[in-house]
Every structure is written in structure tokens, then in C-alpha cells.
C-alpha positions in Angstrom: 115.8 121.8 102.3 112.3 120.4 102.0 111.7 121.0 105.7 112.6 124.7 105.3 110.2 125.1 102.4 107.4 123.4 104.4 108.1 125.8 107.3 108.0 128.8 105.0 104.7 127.6 103.5 103.3 127.4 107.0 104.4 130.9 107.8 103.0 132.3 104.5 99.7 130.5 105.1 99.3 132.0 108.5 100.1 135.5 107.1 97.6 134.9 104.3 94.9 133.9 106.8 95.6 137.1 108.8 95.5 139.3 105.8 92.3 137.9 104.6 90.7 138.3 108.0 91.8 142.0 108.1 89.9 142.7 104.8 86.3 143.6 104.8 84.1 141.9 102.2 82.6 145.3 101.3 86.0 147.1 100.9 86.0 148.8 104.3 88.4 146.5 106.1 91.5 147.9 107.7 90.8 151.5 106.5 87.4 151.5 108.1 88.7 150.4 111.5 91.0 153.5 111.9 88.1 155.9 112.1 86.1 157.9 109.6 88.6 160.7 109.0 87.8 160.7 105.3 90.5 162.4 103.2 92.7 163.2 106.2 93.9 159.6 106.3 97.4 158.7 105.4 96.1 156.1 102.9 92.6 156.3 101.6 90.2 153.4 101.5 91.0 152.6 97.9 94.7 152.6 98.5 94.4 150.3 101.6 92.2 147.9 99.6 94.6 147.8 96.8 97.6 147.1 99.1 95.8 144.4 101.0 94.6 142.8 97.7 98.2 142.9 96.3 99.5 141.3 99.5 96.8 138.6 99.4 97.7 137.8 95.8 101.4 137.8 96.5 101.1 135.5 99.5 98.7 133.1 97.6 101.1 132.9 94.6 104.0 132.4 97.0 102.3 129.5 98.7 101.5 127.9 95.3 105.0 128.3 94.0 106.6 126.9 97.2 104.1 124.0 97.2 105.1 123.1 93.6 108.8 123.4 94.5 108.4 121.1 97.4 106.6 118.5 95.2 109.4 118.7 92.7 112.1 118.3 95.4 110.6 115.2 97.1 112.1 111.9 96.0 109.7 110.0 93.9 111.9 106.9 93.6 109.9 105.0 96.2 113.0 103.8 98.0 112.3 106.1 100.9 109.5 103.9 102.2 108.8 103.0 105.8 111.8 101.9 107.6 110.5 99.9 110.5 111.6 96.7 112.3 108.0 95.5 112.3 107.7 96.0 108.5 110.9 94.1 107.9 109.9 91.3 110.3 106.4 91.0 108.6 108.0 90.7 105.2 110.3 87.9 106.2 107.9 85.9 108.4 105.6 83.2 107.1 102.1 82.7 108.3 101.5 80.0 110.9 100.1 76.9 109.2 101.2 78.0 105.8 103.4 75.6 104.0 106.9 77.0 103.3 108.2 76.6 99.8 110.5 73.7 100.6 108.4 71.7 103.0 107.7 68.8 100.6 109.1 65.5 102.1 112.0 64.0 100.3 111.2 61.1 98.0 111.2 57.9 99.9 110.8 59.6 103.3 108.2 58.4 105.8 105.1 60.7 106.2 106.0 61.3 109.8 109.2 63.1 108.7 107.2 65.9 107.1 108.2 69.4 107.9 106.8 70.9 111.1 103.8 73.1 110.5 102.8 71.4 107.3 99.1 70.6 107.5 97.7 67.3 106.4 95.0 67.6 103.7 91.5 67.8 105.2 92.6 68.7 108.7 90.6 71.5 110.2 92.2 73.8 112.7 89.5 76.4 112.7 87.6 77.1 115.9 84.4 77.5 113.9 84.3 74.1 112.3 84.0 71.0 114.5 87.0 68.6 114.5 86.5 64.9 114.1 
């Protein structure tokens, strides 16, 4: 339903752009393009300006109403986040060199039995600092 409203908003926006481009800023617009027949025109300059202005207002109001309707219809629960394998993998993976929550050696265990990846205090693994 939201997709249909967005498509309708796009169509109304294109129509609004075309209607605004047809109008002349001085009121001549579409009526002035059909020739200077004066009172022999089917619609006078004033009537054409009124019609184009009403169409412009109608399309503008329609775009605003549909935009507000699409905002109301969109789920704001936050459960519709990004569904990606990479995001799931990043949330469950630990950083290399970071101690996992249960990597403390058991009481009485030898220091060599520490969990793999647990860094010893003072050990530098950075490429920027010299190792001893």
C-alpha cells in the first residue's frame, strides 16, 4: 500500500512540475501561447490563470496529504531494520585480540592454559610501537 502511495506521489509531483512550468509568472502562461485572439478565445486569460492556479493548489495539497498518509502508514516499531547476513555476522562476532567474557583461566590452572586470543598485559601487537 505504501508503494502505491509513493508512486502516486511521484506522478502528482511530475504533474505539478509540468503545471507550474506551463504558467507564466506575469499571468500570460498558457493563454498567451495560443495567440492574441483577445475575446474570441474559448477561455480568457483570467479563466486560464484561475484554472491553472486551482490545479496547482490541488496537486500541491494532494502531494502533502499523501506524504502525511505515507508517514502514518510506515511502521515506526523499529523491528523492520536492516536484514543482512553481514549485519548479523558483525553483531555476533568478537574483535580479534579482544578478550571474550569467559576467557579467565580456571583457578589453579597453569598460565599456559589461558584461552587463545587472550592477550598478556603489556604485550604490544601494534605495528606502530616497537616490540621488545
